[in-house]
Backbone bond lengths (Angstrom), bond angles and torsions (degrees), N, CA, C in turn:
res aa  C-N    CA-C-N  psi(-1)  N-CA   C-N-CA  omega(-1)  CA-C   N-CA-C  phi
1 M - - - 1.432 - - 1.481 109.49 -
2 S 1.343 114.60 127.32 1.476 121.03 -174.94 1.501 109.63 -74.74
3 S 1.246 118.88 150.33 1.461 124.22 178.72 1.522 110.39 -73.54
4 M 1.366 116.48 154.46 1.490 120.45 -177.99 1.493 109.45 -76.88
5 T 1.310 111.97 144.02 1.467 117.64 178.07 1.507 108.16 -79.62
6 P 1.307 117.82 162.93 1.498 120.63 179.47 1.547 112.06 -59.84
7 F 1.321 116.99 -34.58 1.476 119.04 -179.12 1.503 111.19 -65.41
8 R 1.349 116.46 -44.33 1.442 119.77 -179.42 1.517 111.48 -66.17
9 M 1.333 117.31 -34.09 1.435 120.82 179.31 1.536 109.54 -65.15
10 R 1.320 117.06 -44.08 1.475 120.85 179.01 1.519 110.85 -63.20
11 L 1.350 116.37 -39.11 1.460 120.71 -179.71 1.522 110.37 -65.24
12 S 1.344 116.92 -39.80 1.464 120.04 -179.74 1.498 110.99 -64.82
13 V 1.321 115.16 -41.56 1.469 119.98 179.66 1.537 110.83 -62.90
14 F 1.355 117.85 -41.41 1.474 123.06 -180.00 1.528 110.84 -63.30
15 V 1.339 115.56 -41.82 1.468 119.50 -179.16 1.509 109.74 -65.98
16 F 1.366 116.01 -41.59 1.462 120.43 -179.22 1.525 110.28 -62.49
17 L 1.328 116.40 -43.41 1.480 119.32 179.90 1.517 111.77 -66.03
18 A 1.358 116.91 -36.85 1.466 119.43 179.25 1.506 111.13 -64.87
19 L 1.354 117.09 -41.43 1.467 120.34 -179.87 1.529 110.54 -66.35
20 A 1.306 115.02 -41.50 1.468 118.37 179.24 1.499 112.32 -62.47
21 T 1.340 116.48 -40.17 1.485 120.54 179.02 1.521 111.37 -64.95
22 A 1.334 117.03 -40.82 1.454 120.96 179.80 1.487 112.00 -63.96
23 I 1.349 116.09 -40.81 1.467 119.99 -179.95 1.518 109.91 -65.52
24 T 1.317 115.37 -40.52 1.487 118.88 -179.06 1.522 111.73 -64.62
25 L 1.351 116.36 -45.17 1.487 120.28 178.67 1.512 111.30 -60.32
26 N 1.324 117.18 -40.57 1.465 120.24 -179.64 1.514 111.23 -62.73
27 A 1.362 113.50 -40.05 1.459 117.23 -178.43 1.513 112.19 -70.95
28 L 1.330 115.81 -37.64 1.466 119.45 -173.43 1.540 112.49 -82.43
29 Y 1.301 120.21 -41.26 1.465 122.95 -169.83 1.514 113.56 -111.44
30 L 1.293 118.94 -52.40 1.474 120.91 -172.59 1.505 111.70 -66.35
31 Q 1.311 119.36 -34.74 1.448 121.79 178.75 1.532 112.12 -86.40
32 E 1.326 116.71 -28.04 1.475 121.25 -178.86 1.524 111.05 -76.52
33 A 1.356 118.83 -29.86 1.483 121.81 -175.68 1.521 113.03 -60.12
34 P 1.361 122.35 -47.19 1.478 120.64 178.05 1.518 113.34 -58.24
35 R 1.387 115.60 -38.57 1.452 117.80 -179.82 1.521 110.73 -66.18
36 L 1.320 117.49 -38.00 1.466 121.13 178.97 1.538 110.90 -65.29
37 A 1.354 115.48 -40.16 1.463 119.24 179.57 1.530 111.11 -66.13
38 A 1.339 117.33 -40.46 1.457 121.13 -179.54 1.513 110.17 -66.59
39 N 1.328 115.43 -41.30 1.480 118.83 178.71 1.515 110.96 -63.49
40 A 1.350 116.02 -39.58 1.477 119.41 -179.77 1.521 110.59 -64.82
41 A 1.354 117.93 -40.59 1.475 121.37 179.55 1.489 111.03 -63.70
42 Q 1.367 115.90 -44.04 1.459 118.33 179.47 1.520 111.66 -65.83
43 S 1.284 116.45 -38.19 1.466 120.11 178.47 1.523 111.14 -63.90
44 G 1.370 117.29 -40.02 1.479 120.21 179.61 1.507 111.55 -67.72
45 A 1.350 118.89 -34.77 1.452 121.67 -179.00 1.519 110.26 -67.08
46 R 1.329 116.07 -30.95 1.462 118.25 -178.62 1.497 113.75 -89.53
47 T 1.341 116.25 -1.23 1.485 119.09 -178.20 1.514 109.45 -69.92
48 P 1.313 120.41 121.36 1.480 122.15 -178.12 1.512 111.46 -68.61
49 A 1.384 116.05 146.82 1.464 120.31 178.52 1.511 109.46 -68.06
50 P 1.336 117.29 148.45 1.474 119.82 179.09 1.516 111.11 -64.72
51 K 1.305 117.02 138.43 1.455 123.43 -179.61 1.528 110.41 -73.77
52 A 1.369 115.21 143.49 1.470 119.48 177.38 1.515 110.89 -68.11
53 I 1.304 114.60 137.37 1.463 119.22 -179.36 1.521 108.61 -78.98
54 P 1.314 119.96 119.90 1.475 121.37 -179.16 1.496 112.15 -65.06
55 A 1.366 114.58 149.75 1.471 118.61 178.47 1.517 109.73 -68.45
56 P 1.292 116.20 146.65 1.477 119.09 -178.73 1.508 110.58 -61.76
57 A 1.286 117.56 134.43 1.465 122.58 178.49 1.519 110.62 -70.51
58 K 1.351 113.99 151.10 1.465 118.39 177.49 1.527 109.70 -63.03
59 S 1.278 114.59 143.86 1.453 118.71 176.00 1.511 109.58 -68.80
60 A 1.310 115.14 163.80 1.455 119.79 179.97 1.519 111.29 -60.68
61 T 1.344 116.97 -36.33 1.469 120.56 -179.37 1.528 111.16 -68.35
62 T 1.351 114.91 -43.24 1.459 117.97 -179.99 1.509 111.90 -68.14
63 A 1.334 116.89 -38.85 1.468 119.57 -179.48 1.510 111.21 -67.29
64 A 1.337 116.63 -27.94 1.461 119.36 -178.93 1.525 113.43 -75.50
65 L 1.344 116.36 -17.57 1.462 119.75 -177.68 1.524 108.98 -72.34
66 P 1.334 119.40 131.85 1.499 120.41 -179.27 1.525 110.11 -75.53
67 E 1.330 115.59 152.80 1.446 122.20 175.13 1.527 109.79 -69.07
68 P 1.350 118.17 141.39 1.484 119.12 179.50 1.504 111.42 -62.79
69 A 1.300 116.11 126.05 1.459 122.28 -178.14 1.515 110.21 -76.05
70 K 1.339 116.84 143.58 1.475 122.96 176.55 1.517 109.17 -85.76
71 T 1.307 115.37 119.22 1.464 120.17 -179.07 1.531 109.53 -77.95
72 P 1.335 119.26 126.50 1.483 119.92 176.91 1.522 112.17 -58.44
73 G 1.307 115.13 135.19 1.465 119.29 178.73 1.515 113.65 80.03
74 A 1.372 118.14 11.26 1.459 119.47 -178.95 1.537 110.42 -64.04
75 E 1.340 116.85 -40.77 1.469 119.85 -179.96 1.499 109.92 -62.72
76 T 1.357 116.34 -39.25 1.460 118.83 178.47 1.507 111.64 -64.67
77 A 1.350 115.33 -39.08 1.472 118.57 179.51 1.502 110.74 -63.51
78 L 1.362 117.55 -39.25 1.451 120.59 177.99 1.522 111.06 -64.34
79 A 1.327 114.94 -40.07 1.465 117.65 179.50 1.509 111.05 -64.33
80 V 1.328 117.20 -36.90 1.480 119.54 179.41 1.513 111.05 -67.74
81 Q 1.361 115.97 -35.19 1.461 119.32 -177.85 1.518 113.20 -75.38
82 S 1.343 118.35 -17.88 1.454 121.15 -178.99 1.499 109.99 -66.03
83 P 1.333 118.90 149.38 1.456 121.67 -177.12 1.504 112.00 -62.07
84 P 1.321 119.38 138.73 1.461 121.94 -178.51 1.520 111.29 -66.89
85 K 1.305 116.20 151.48 1.456 121.64 177.20 1.514 109.35 -71.31
86 P 1.335 117.25 144.53 1.456 118.36 177.94 1.514 112.04 -63.55
87 A 1.311 115.63 147.20 1.465 119.99 -178.92 1.530 109.75 -64.34
88 E 1.329 115.42 148.32 1.460 120.03 -178.84 1.538 110.12 -69.42
89 T 1.307 117.28 -33.04 1.462 119.81 179.72 1.520 108.46 -127.85
90 T 1.283 114.84 144.59 1.459 121.98 179.52 1.521 109.19 -119.57
91 P 1.337 117.67 132.95 1.473 119.96 178.62 1.528 111.07 -56.28
92 S 1.318 115.95 138.15 1.467 121.02 -179.05 1.530 109.11 -118.52
93 P 1.328 116.95 130.24 1.485 119.40 176.43 1.531 111.84 -58.26
94 L 1.346 116.13 -36.29 1.469 119.33 178.75 1.525 110.84 -64.13
95 V 1.318 117.34 -47.07 1.466 121.08 179.19 1.510 110.79 -62.43
96 R 1.342 116.66 -39.32 1.461 120.06 178.61 1.543 110.90 -62.28
97 S 1.307 117.30 -41.32 1.477 120.52 178.98 1.519 110.82 -65.60
98 I 1.338 116.70 -38.89 1.474 121.22 178.69 1.533 109.42 -66.09
99 Q 1.329 116.67 -42.76 1.473 120.68 178.44 1.538 110.97 -59.98
100 K 1.320 115.77 -40.66 1.456 119.23 -179.33 1.518 111.81 -62.23
101 K 1.332 116.85 -43.31 1.453 120.74 179.23 1.530 111.00 -68.59
102 L 1.350 116.26 -39.90 1.455 118.91 179.82 1.530 111.27 -63.70
103 T 1.315 116.25 -34.23 1.469 120.85 176.61 1.531 110.75 -63.19
104 Q 1.318 115.60 -39.35 1.459 120.46 179.81 1.540 111.30 -70.40
105 L 1.332 116.68 -21.37 1.458 120.94 -178.47 1.524 113.42 -101.92
106 G 1.301 117.04 23.60 1.468 119.25 170.68 1.508 115.79 118.79
107 H 1.328 120.33 -18.16 1.458 121.89 -178.60 1.524 108.39 -90.64
108 K 1.329 116.16 73.61 1.450 122.50 -172.92 1.523 113.26 -65.81
109 A 1.340 117.06 -32.37 1.463 120.21 -176.34 1.535 113.25 -86.00
110 L 1.324 117.35 2.16 1.445 120.02 -177.16 1.531 110.47 -74.80
111 P 1.334 119.18 127.00 1.465 120.00 178.30 1.525 111.60 -69.89
112 Q 1.304 116.40 158.15 1.466 121.69 177.87 1.522 108.94 -117.62
113 D 1.326 114.49 59.45 1.464 120.84 -176.21 1.527 112.98 -106.09
114 G 1.343 117.62 -0.71 1.446 119.61 178.69 1.526 114.66 79.24
115 L 1.317 117.91 4.69 1.457 122.13 179.15 1.526 111.55 -95.53
116 L 1.307 116.47 135.40 1.463 120.74 -176.45 1.526 108.46 -84.88
117 T 1.323 117.30 78.65 1.465 121.96 178.49 1.538 108.87 -81.29
118 R 1.325 115.33 173.36 1.457 119.52 177.69 1.535 111.05 -66.91
119 E 1.330 115.23 -33.98 1.477 119.23 177.94 1.534 110.21 -63.50
120 T 1.348 116.02 -41.03 1.459 119.16 178.59 1.537 111.06 -67.16
121 R 1.318 116.50 -41.02 1.455 119.91 178.21 1.539 111.51 -63.59
122 A 1.356 115.66 -37.59 1.476 119.25 178.61 1.526 110.55 -63.70
123 A 1.346 117.15 -41.35 1.453 119.62 178.47 1.528 112.06 -65.59
124 I 1.335 116.78 -38.14 1.465 120.06 176.11 1.518 110.35 -64.57
125 L 1.335 117.53 -36.68 1.462 121.45 178.52 1.533 111.09 -60.77
126 A 1.338 117.57 -37.01 1.461 120.02 178.28 1.525 110.69 -62.94
127 L 1.342 116.16 -38.02 1.475 118.79 176.86 1.540 110.40 -67.75
128 E 1.322 117.38 -40.47 1.476 120.54 178.81 1.528 109.81 -60.60
129 F 1.317 116.61 -39.04 1.457 119.94 178.50 1.531 110.68 -62.51
130 E 1.324 116.36 -41.46 1.459 121.86 -179.84 1.530 110.42 -64.42
131 Q 1.345 116.43 -34.75 1.468 120.65 -176.53 1.534 112.25 -88.73
132 G 1.324 117.40 -0.57 1.472 120.38 -179.10 1.518 113.10 70.92
133 L 1.336 116.38 29.51 1.475 121.80 -178.78 1.529 109.32 -99.93
134 P 1.364 117.09 161.10 1.457 118.54 173.25 1.531 110.74 -56.89
135 L 1.317 117.38 138.80 1.444 121.92 -174.10 1.529 109.58 -88.55
136 A 1.366 115.44 99.05 1.455 120.86 -178.26 1.519 112.48 -123.30
137 G 1.347 116.90 -23.15 1.459 120.58 -177.75 1.519 113.67 70.02
138 E 1.320 116.91 31.43 1.442 121.55 -179.01 1.539 110.61 -101.75
139 P 1.342 117.17 132.66 1.466 120.88 -179.99 1.524 111.97 -79.63
140 G 1.302 116.85 158.08 1.461 123.18 177.50 1.501 110.32 -176.69
141 E 1.319 115.89 173.53 1.468 119.86 177.19 1.519 110.92 -59.90
142 G 1.357 115.93 -37.11 1.456 119.56 178.89 1.519 112.06 -63.84
143 T 1.347 116.54 -31.26 1.465 120.36 178.94 1.519 110.16 -65.73
144 L 1.339 116.59 -45.09 1.463 120.26 -179.96 1.519 111.29 -65.11
145 K 1.325 117.60 -40.57 1.460 120.39 178.54 1.522 110.45 -65.04
146 A 1.339 117.12 -38.65 1.473 119.83 178.89 1.523 110.44 -64.27
147 L 1.330 117.91 -36.20 1.454 120.94 179.06 1.544 111.22 -66.13
148 Y 1.309 117.21 -41.29 1.463 120.43 177.00 1.527 110.57 -65.47
149 F 1.331 115.46 -40.19 1.468 119.24 178.36 1.520 110.92 -64.29
150 F 1.339 115.31 -42.43 1.455 121.28 -179.62 1.543 109.31 -60.86
151 E 1.336 116.76 -43.42 1.456 121.00 -179.12 1.541 110.18 -68.93
152 A 1.342 116.94 -38.22 1.458 120.03 -179.30 1.514 112.23 -68.20
153 S 1.326 117.14 -23.10 1.465 120.36 -179.41 1.531 112.16 -77.16
154 G 1.334 116.82 -4.25 1.453 120.38 176.81 1.501 115.02 94.71
155 R 1.351 117.58 -2.59 1.473 119.81 179.73 1.520 109.45 -85.16
156 K 1.298 115.91 141.16 1.448 121.02 -173.70 1.529 114.25 -114.02
157 Q 1.333 117.48 -3.14 1.456 120.00 -175.07 1.519 109.88 -141.26
158 L 1.308 116.60 134.57 1.451 121.61 173.29 1.514 110.51 -75.54
159 P 1.338 119.10 160.13 1.473 120.97 -173.98 1.522 112.31 -60.42
160 S 1.331 116.33 146.80 1.454 122.35 177.41 1.517 110.06 -95.40
161 S 1.342 115.65 178.37 1.459 119.73 -179.67 1.514 112.56 -61.71
162 D 1.329 117.81 -25.80 1.461 119.70 178.50 1.519 111.49 -58.81
163 R 1.333 115.91 -39.04 1.474 119.11 -178.40 1.526 109.60 -72.52
164 F 1.332 118.95 -34.48 1.446 120.10 175.14 1.537 110.91 -60.66
165 E 1.327 114.74 -44.79 1.474 119.28 -174.07 1.513 112.18 -73.32
166 R 1.319 117.50 -17.83 1.479 119.52 176.99 1.525 111.07 -83.74
167 D 1.318 118.15 -8.12 1.457 121.98 177.97 1.539 108.42 -89.53
168 A 1.330 116.19 100.93 1.474 121.16 -175.46 1.544 111.32 -60.28
169 N 1.353 116.18 -37.08 1.466 117.96 -179.68 1.527 111.60 -64.56
170 L 1.326 116.62 -40.45 1.456 120.78 178.30 1.522 111.49 -66.61
171 V 1.339 115.86 -45.81 1.484 119.49 179.47 1.518 110.58 -60.46
172 E 1.321 116.52 -39.37 1.464 120.20 179.86 1.529 110.32 -63.85
173 Q 1.352 118.58 -38.95 1.458 120.96 177.78 1.520 110.37 -65.97
174 V 1.346 117.13 -38.47 1.467 120.60 177.38 1.518 110.08 -63.93
175 Q 1.309 117.78 -44.40 1.478 120.26 178.09 1.522 111.43 -61.34
176 D 1.308 117.13 -38.85 1.462 120.59 179.38 1.528 111.66 -63.67
177 I 1.327 116.00 -43.67 1.473 120.09 177.96 1.525 111.07 -62.89
178 L 1.336 115.74 -45.44 1.459 119.61 179.03 1.519 112.07 -57.47
179 A 1.321 116.13 -43.47 1.474 120.55 179.82 1.516 111.52 -63.93
180 K 1.342 116.83 -42.49 1.478 120.51 -179.56 1.508 111.67 -67.39
181 L 1.325 117.88 -26.82 1.473 121.22 179.85 1.531 111.78 -89.92
182 G 1.324 116.86 0.55 1.463 119.81 176.09 1.524 114.29 93.55
183 Y 1.337 116.60 11.80 1.477 120.08 177.27 1.527 108.20 -101.69
184 S 1.320 116.26 94.19 1.449 120.36 -176.12 1.519 110.54 -61.88
185 S 1.326 115.56 123.41 1.476 120.24 -179.63 1.520 111.61 -121.30
186 G 1.321 116.37 17.90 1.460 118.66 -177.66 1.510 111.07 81.19
187 P 1.326 117.31 -158.23 1.477 120.37 -178.42 1.523 110.82 -67.35
188 I 1.335 115.56 148.53 1.457 122.40 177.08 1.536 106.47 -89.75
189 N 1.342 114.82 91.23 1.465 120.01 -173.38 1.512 113.67 -128.86
190 G 1.339 118.83 2.72 1.445 120.73 178.72 1.527 113.96 78.83
191 R 1.305 117.71 11.72 1.482 120.06 -178.26 1.532 109.37 -110.01
192 M 1.316 115.92 136.05 1.460 121.15 178.71 1.532 109.37 -84.20
193 D 1.315 116.32 93.38 1.474 119.87 179.01 1.539 109.17 -109.35
194 A 1.319 116.02 -176.18 1.468 121.51 -175.62 1.526 110.80 -64.56
195 K 1.341 118.21 -38.97 1.446 120.62 -179.75 1.537 111.46 -64.52
196 T 1.324 116.48 -39.48 1.461 120.45 178.78 1.524 109.98 -64.60
197 R 1.312 117.89 -43.20 1.470 121.09 -178.84 1.547 110.13 -66.07
198 E 1.322 117.04 -38.46 1.461 119.88 179.29 1.529 110.97 -66.54
199 A 1.336 116.68 -38.63 1.465 120.58 177.80 1.530 110.29 -65.83
200 I 1.330 117.15 -40.18 1.464 121.07 177.37 1.524 110.82 -61.61
201 K 1.341 116.92 -41.14 1.453 120.23 179.32 1.538 111.76 -62.10
202 R 1.319 116.18 -40.62 1.466 119.12 179.53 1.524 110.22 -66.80
203 F 1.323 116.15 -39.47 1.474 120.42 177.42 1.527 109.58 -62.46
204 E 1.323 117.78 -45.55 1.474 121.60 -179.31 1.521 111.19 -64.15
205 T 1.317 117.72 -42.05 1.464 121.30 -179.58 1.520 111.20 -62.61
206 D 1.313 117.58 -41.92 1.466 121.55 -178.99 1.520 111.70 -66.67
207 R 1.332 117.81 -18.35 1.473 120.81 -179.64 1.525 111.57 -112.42
208 S 1.320 114.73 22.68 1.476 121.16 175.07 1.527 112.50 59.55
209 L 1.328 116.98 32.77 1.467 121.88 174.74 1.525 109.36 -102.88
210 K 1.298 114.70 157.54 1.456 118.89 176.77 1.531 108.23 -66.12
211 P 1.328 118.78 124.15 1.476 121.69 -177.18 1.508 111.79 -74.44
212 T 1.336 115.51 95.30 1.473 120.76 -177.95 1.526 111.47 -98.77
213 G 1.328 117.16 -28.92 1.460 119.56 -175.91 1.529 111.32 73.83
214 R 1.332 117.26 16.73 1.478 120.68 -179.07 1.520 110.71 -110.84
215 V 1.329 115.88 153.27 1.461 121.11 172.58 1.531 106.58 -85.91
216 S 1.299 115.65 91.06 1.470 121.94 -179.11 1.520 110.30 -106.50
217 E 1.321 115.41 168.45 1.464 118.38 177.35 1.539 110.76 -64.79
218 R 1.332 117.14 -30.33 1.478 119.27 178.26 1.514 111.21 -68.64
219 L 1.342 116.29 -40.20 1.455 120.13 174.47 1.510 111.64 -62.11
220 L 1.329 116.16 -44.59 1.462 120.22 -175.54 1.532 111.07 -65.98
221 I 1.339 117.77 -40.46 1.481 118.57 -178.82 1.527 109.19 -68.78
222 E 1.321 118.13 -32.35 1.471 120.77 176.29 1.523 109.59 -64.47
223 M 1.301 117.51 -39.03 1.463 120.48 179.61 1.523 111.03 -73.15
224 V 1.317 116.99 -33.07 1.494 119.86 175.02 1.512 109.85 -61.72
225 I 1.332 116.65 -43.87 1.458 121.12 179.41 1.520 109.79 -67.78
226 E 1.320 117.31 -36.55 1.474 121.87 -178.42 1.521 111.95 -64.41
227 R 1.325 117.55 -44.11 1.475 118.93 -176.82 1.514 114.21 -98.34
228 G 1.324 117.98 -9.33 1.457 121.18 173.01 1.509 115.70 78.74
229 R 1.331 117.33 18.62 1.478 119.52 175.39 1.529 108.30 -156.34
230 P 1.343 117.14 155.53 1.462 120.40 -175.29 1.542 112.58 -74.71
231 F 1.306 113.64 165.32 1.484 120.06 168.65 1.512 108.15 -77.02
232 S 1.335 115.14 150.52 1.455 118.06 177.42 1.517 110.50 -73.34
233 A 1.324 116.04 159.96 1.472 120.66 -179.43 1.511 110.76 -61.73
234 K 1.322 116.18 154.42 1.445 119.92 -178.45 1.511 111.33 -64.71
235 S 1.320 116.01 148.90 1.480 120.67 -176.43 1.519 111.10 -78.07
């Protein structure tokens, strides 16, 4: 067997050193890395969660201050101080002028306050009946002019219930309304009989009116309000 040349000897030494280095690296790093990772995971699992930072306590000065006391009736006082609601009706100079003329023409108990009450509307309805207008009881400039014209003609009294009841068309409309509201008044024929008067009394009683059994302007305005539209003009 021939002896090794110097080149082969150097090559063998280099290979031996390379193998030794690889074995050492494997032992030191490649095998140690999994253990380090496992230890790190276990250490993180056992790491306690951070504690919540408590809110700062009140200072001694703040704690010594008393809580504001609730005054009894404070809510009521606030309600009283709030602005009042506007009135549902406002006095009207036109209505006041109409009321004044109606008083002169027979409606002595009518107030002159400018408020469009049902009593005022009923008195206006009597004038509308006299003028052959739809019976609605609504005030207007034409109403005031008609009152002056009525007075200038020499007449001193607006029509009474007798004139309403002599109007067959108006009586027939009243009977029709009574029947539709459940107040049986017999046949709808435009005649003022006992059944019609009894039905009118029941209608008046149910609406806190004096039960007269008459076709009056107060009855008619109540029916206008009940059905939401005026009576037609007299025939």
